[in-house]
C-alpha positions in Angstrom: -0.1 0.1 -0.1 1.4 3.9 -0.8 5.0 3.6 -0.2 5.2 0.1 0.6 4.9 -0.7 -3.1 8.5 -2.3 -4.3 7.7 -2.0 -8.3 8.7 0.9 -10.2 6.4 0.6 -13.0 2.5 0.3 -12.2 -0.4 -0.5 -14.4 -3.2 2.1 -12.2 -6.6 1.6 -12.2 -9.0 4.4 -10.5 -11.4 4.0 -8.0 -14.2 3.5 -10.7 -12.4 0.4 -12.1 -11.1 2.3 -15.3 -7.7 1.7 -16.3 -5.7 4.7 -16.5 -2.5 3.4 -17.9 1.1 2.7 -17.1 2.6 5.3 -14.6 5.7 5.1 -12.3 5.0 4.9 -8.5 5.7 8.2 -7.9 3.2 9.5 -10.9 0.7 7.1 -9.2 1.0 7.9 -5.7 0.4 11.8 -7.0 -2.8 10.9 -8.5 -3.9 9.0 -5.3 -2.8 11.7 -3.2 -4.9 14.2 -5.5 -8.0 12.3 -5.0 -7.6 11.3 -1.4 -7.6 7.7 -1.7 -4.7 5.1 -1.1 -2.9 3.2 -3.6 -3.0 -0.5 -3.0 -1.2 -2.9 -5.2 -4.0 -5.4 -6.3 -1.8 -7.7 -8.2 1.7 -7.8 -7.4 2.7 -10.7 -9.7 1.4 -9.3 -12.9 3.9 -7.7 -15.6 3.7 -4.4 -14.7 2.2 -5.1 -11.2 -1.3 -3.9 -11.0 -2.2 -1.1 -8.3 -5.6 0.4 -7.9 -6.7 3.7 -6.1 -9.1 3.1 -3.4 -10.3 4.2 -0.1 -8.2 1.7 2.1 -10.7 1.5 4.8 -13.7 0.9 2.7 -11.6 -1.6 0.5 -10.2 -3.5 3.3 -14.0 -3.5 5.1 -15.4 -5.1 2.0 -12.5 -7.6 1.5 -12.9 -8.9 5.1 -16.8 -8.9 5.0 -16.4 -11.0 1.5 -13.9 -13.5 3.1 -16.3 -14.2 6.0 -19.6 -14.6 3.6 -17.2 -17.1 1.8 -16.0 -19.0 4.7 -19.9 -19.4 5.9 -20.9 -20.7 2.6 -18.2 -23.5 2.2 -19.6 -26.8 3.4 -17.3 -28.6 5.5 -17.7 -32.5 4.8 -16.4 -34.8 7.1 -15.3 -38.3 7.0 -17.9 -40.4 8.7 -16.6 -43.8 10.1 -18.7 -46.8 10.6 -17.4 -50.1 12.6 -18.5 -53.5 11.7 -17.5 -56.8 13.7 -16.7 -60.0 11.6 -19.7 -61.5 12.9 -22.0 -59.1 12.5 -25.8 -60.2 12.2 -27.7 -59.3 9.0 -30.4 -57.1 10.5 -27.1 -55.3 12.5 -25.6 -54.9 8.9 -28.6 -53.7 7.4 -29.0 -51.1 10.2 -25.8 -49.7 10.3 -25.9 -49.6 6.4 -28.7 -47.5 6.5 -27.1 -45.4 8.7 -23.9 -44.9 6.1 -26.7 -44.3 3.4 -27.9 -41.1 5.3 -24.1 -39.9 5.6 -23.5 -40.3 1.6 -26.6 -38.5 1.2 -25.8 -35.7 3.3 -22.2 -35.7 1.4 -19.8 -37.4 3.8 -17.2 -39.8 2.9 -17.6 -42.7 5.3 -14.6 -44.6 6.2 -16.0 -48.7 6.9 -13.9 -50.6 9.2 -14.2 -54.2 9.7 -12.6 -55.3 13.1 -10.8 -58.7 13.6 -11.2 -60.3 17.2 -8.6 -63.0 18.3 -8.7 -66.1 16.1 -10.6 -64.3 13.5 -7.6 -62.9 12.1 -6.7 -66.3 10.5 -9.8 -66.1 8.3 -8.9 -62.6 6.5 -10.8 -63.8 3.6 -14.1 -63.6 5.6 -13.6 -59.7 6.1 -13.0 -59.0 2.4 -16.3 -61.1 1.5 -18.1 -58.6 3.8 -16.5 -55.6 2.6 -17.3 -56.6 -1.0 -20.8 -57.4 0.3 -21.0 -54.1 1.5 -19.8 -52.4 -1.5 -22.2 -54.6 -4.0 -25.0 -53.7 -1.9 -24.7 -49.7 -2.5 -24.3 -50.6 -6.5 -24.1 -47.6 -8.7 -24.7 -45.3 -6.0 -21.3 -45.1 -4.6 -17.5 -44.9 -5.4 -15.0 -46.4 -3.5 -12.0 -44.0 -3.0 -9.7 -46.2 -0.9 -10.1 -50.2 -1.9 -10.3 -52.4 1.4 -6.8 -52.7 2.9 -5.7 -54.7 5.9 -4.0 -53.1 8.6 -3.4 -54.8 11.6 -6.5 -56.5 13.1 -8.8 -54.1 10.8 -9.6 -53.8 7.3 -10.6 -50.5 6.3 -12.1 -48.7 3.0 -13.4 -45.5 2.1 -16.7 -45.0 0.1 -18.4 -41.5 -1.2 -21.6 -40.8 -3.0 -21.5 -40.9 -6.5 -23.9 -37.8 -7.1 -21.1 -35.9 -5.4 -18.8 -37.6 -7.4 -20.5 -36.2 -10.7 -20.9 -32.9 -9.1 -17.0 -32.6 -8.4 -16.4 -33.5 -12.3 -18.4 -31.2 -13.6 
């Protein structure tokens, strides 16, 4: 802002948004002072850098308000987690899958963990079959972000809704 600007040549824009042209730093500062406003460097990486003549207080206030509005509008998507035992009954599995479905409809990713207890670790294939059953149960409505992986006594995989995948691609 004002004297802090490092560039010697600047592309200057006035308070109404009209381009005034190329000026030296000192000429641009003089134009801004004549209008009783400040010279603010908007795009320092451009060649030549772009500076705008603005009322700094008003400009800073509007920028802060815009940042707050943008922050409010961003939707934070969480990673939800659902845990299954290897010997889960059909009914309990359906109840948990209904909960996973509600998470997916909201737009969350879901990390599904199938945990092994004791000697169950000798039958790793049962856990992978359960994971495949869960994935096939959702059909085309989900995308598998992370394929089933065995880590210690847990089999983990991550799924997300297919509708949100299409929205990201568009």
